[in-house]
GUROKE-280587 format. One record per residue: x, y, z of N, C-alpha, C, O in turn. Coordinates in pm, whole numbers, padded with zeros to 5 digits, always signed. Example, Ala and Ser with C-alpha at 12.3 -4.5 7.8 and 13.67 -1.06 7.14 Angstrom:
GUROKE-280587
+01319-00569+00780+01230-00450+00780+01320-00330+00780+01424-00332+00846+01285-00225+00708+01367-00106+00714+01290+00003+00787+01341+00114+00804
This chain:
GUROKE-280587
+10707+11933+10574+10567+11915+10596+10492+11924+10463+10528+12001+10374+10390+11843+10452+10309+11839+10331+10164+11853+10371+10120+11793+10469+10088+11932+10295+09944+11943+10316+09877+11960+10181+09942+11995+10083+09746+11935+10177+09670+11948+10053+09651+12096+10017+09627+12179+10104+09661+12126+09889+09628+12261+09843+09478+12282+09856+09400+12187+09852+09439+12406+09871+09296+12435+09882+09221+12406+09753+09099+12389+09754+09293+12400+09641+09228+12374+09512+09197+12225+09488+09128+12192+09392+09248+12136+09575+09222+11993+09561+09078+11963+09601+09032+12007+09707+09006+11890+09517+08864+11862+09541+08838+11747+09638+08738+11747+09709+08929+11649+09642+08909+11532+09728+08926+11568+09876+08993+11665+09911+08863+11487+09961+08877+11504+10107+09008+11445+10157+09056+11484+10263+09065+11352+10081+09195+11293+10118+09262+11238+09993+09198+11216+09890+09393+11216+10004+09467+11148+09897+09556+11043+09963+09600+11059+10076+09581+10937+09889+09672+10833+09935+09807+10855+09869+09817+10872+09747+09911+10854+09950+10046+10882+09902+10131+10756+09906+10098+10658+09973+10241+10761+09833+10344+10657+09839+10478+10728+09848+10490+10843+09807+10578+10662+09902+10711+10720+09907+10758+10756+09767+10828+10856+09748+10720+10674+09671+10761+10694+09531+10713+10830+09477+10775+10885+09386+10605+10884+09531+10553+11013+09486+10653+11127+09507+10644+11230+09441+10746+11109+09599+10842+11215+09632+10976+11196+09563+11069+11273+09588+10987+11096+09477+11110+11074+09402+11099+11146+09267+11092+11083+09162+11098+11276+09273+11086+11360+09155+11207+11451+09147+11259+11494+09250+11252+11481+09026+11371+11565+09012+11350+11706+09065+11447+11775+09096+11225+11751+09077+11197+11882+09135+11220+11883+09286+11235+11989+09347+11222+11765+09346+11238+11753+09491+11379+11707+09527+11442+11765+09615+11428+11603+09461+11558+11545+09495+11623+11484+09371+11554+11430+09284+11755+11493+09363+11828+11436+09250+11901+11307+09285+11923+11222+09198+11938+11291+09412+12012+11170+09450+11960+11113+09582+12032+11114+09682+11837+11062+09582+11779+11011+09707+11838+10876+09748+11871+10792+09664+11851+10858+09878+11890+10730+09935+11768+10663+09996+11749+10542+09984+11684+10744+10064+11565+10690+10129+11459+10798+10142+11489+10917+10148+11334+10753+10145+11220+10843+10166+11133+10781+10276+11106+10661+10273+11090+10862+10371+11001+10816+10477+10884+10913+10489+10903+11034+10492+10764+10858+10495+10642+10937+10510+10572+10888+10636+10552+10768+10652+10534+10979+10726+10478+10933+10854+10338+10873+10841+10304+10783+10919+10257+10918+10748+10126+10857+10719+10107+10859+10568+10149+10954+10502+10046+10757+10515+10029+10749+10371+09893+10802+10324+09870+10810+10203+09805+10838+10414+09677+10901+10378+09677+11042+10434+09691+11063+10554+09661+11139+10343+09662+11280+10381+09522+11337+10363+09469+11341+10252+09462+11379+10473+09326+11435+10471+09332+11588+10470+09432+11648+10511+09225+11648+10425+09216+11793+10421+09237+11850+10562+09179+11801+10658+09321+11952+10573+09347+12016+10701+09461+11951+10780+09507+12009+10879+09506+11834+10739+09616+11766+10809+09749+11798+10741+09754+11839+10625+09855+11777+10816+09991+11788+10763+10062+11658+10793+10038+11597+10897+10148+11616+10703+10231+11499+10728+10377+11537+10709+10409+11634+10640+10463+11460+10771+10606+11485+10760+10667+11387+10660+10637+11268+10662+10752+11440+10573+10823+11359+10475+10971+11385+10494+11015+11500+10493+11048+11278+10511+11193+11289+10523+11256+11228+10399+11221+11117+10359+11349+11301+10338+11421+11252+10221+11569+11260+10252+11622+11368+10279+11636+11145+10248+11781+11141+10267+11845+11139+10130+11807+11063+10042+11945+11226+10113+12012+11237+09984+12160+11204+09996+12222+11224+10101+12214+11153+09888+12358+11129+09880+12421+11253+09819+12385+11295+09709+12513+11311+09891+12584+11429+09843+12730+11393+09820+12784+11310+09893+12796+11452+09722+12937+11422+09698+13023+11469+09814+13000+11574+09873+13123+11389+09845+13218+11424+09950+13349+11458+09881+13405+11379+09805+13397+11578+09908+13520+11622+09844+13639+11579+09928+13640+11596+10050+13739+11525+09862+13860+11480+09931+13952+11600+09948+13973+11677+09855+14005+11616+10068+14095+11726+10096+14227+11703+10023+14282+11593+10029+14277+11804+09953+14398+11790+09872+14523+11779+09958+14606+11692+09933+14537+11865+10058+14653+11864+10146+14607+11841+10289+14588+11937+10364+14589+11715+10329+14542+11692+10466+14648+11732+10568+14768+11724+10542+14602+11774+10685+14690+11813+10794+14698+11698+10894+14596+11649+10942+14820+11655+10923+14840+11548+11021+14915+11606+11140+15023+11663+11124+14857+11591+11257+14920+11639+11380+14970+11518+11456+14893+11426+11486+15100+11518+11487+15158+11402+11553+15196+11429+11697+15274+11354+11756+15143+11535+11755+15171+11566+11895+15283+11668+11907+15337+11714+11806+15318+11704+12030+15423+11804+12051+15369+11945+12030+15248+11968+12033+15460+12038+12008+15418+12178+11989+15376+12200+11844+15426+12137+11752+15283+12292+11828+15232+12322+11692+15316+12425+11624+15287+12462+11510
């Protein structure tokens, strides 16, 4: 959730998805979605950021072929 700080003087600000592509927020974004692009004082908006995370390959995978364990 995002809302305006009380120190902001404007009654609203216009946002872009690009505003959330900052290294303080995300390092490996795949997509950003903002439910509304105009944020007014007292309102909250939802921002979703999808990130790409490394997938570690298992060194010794376990294969079960049926029968008793």
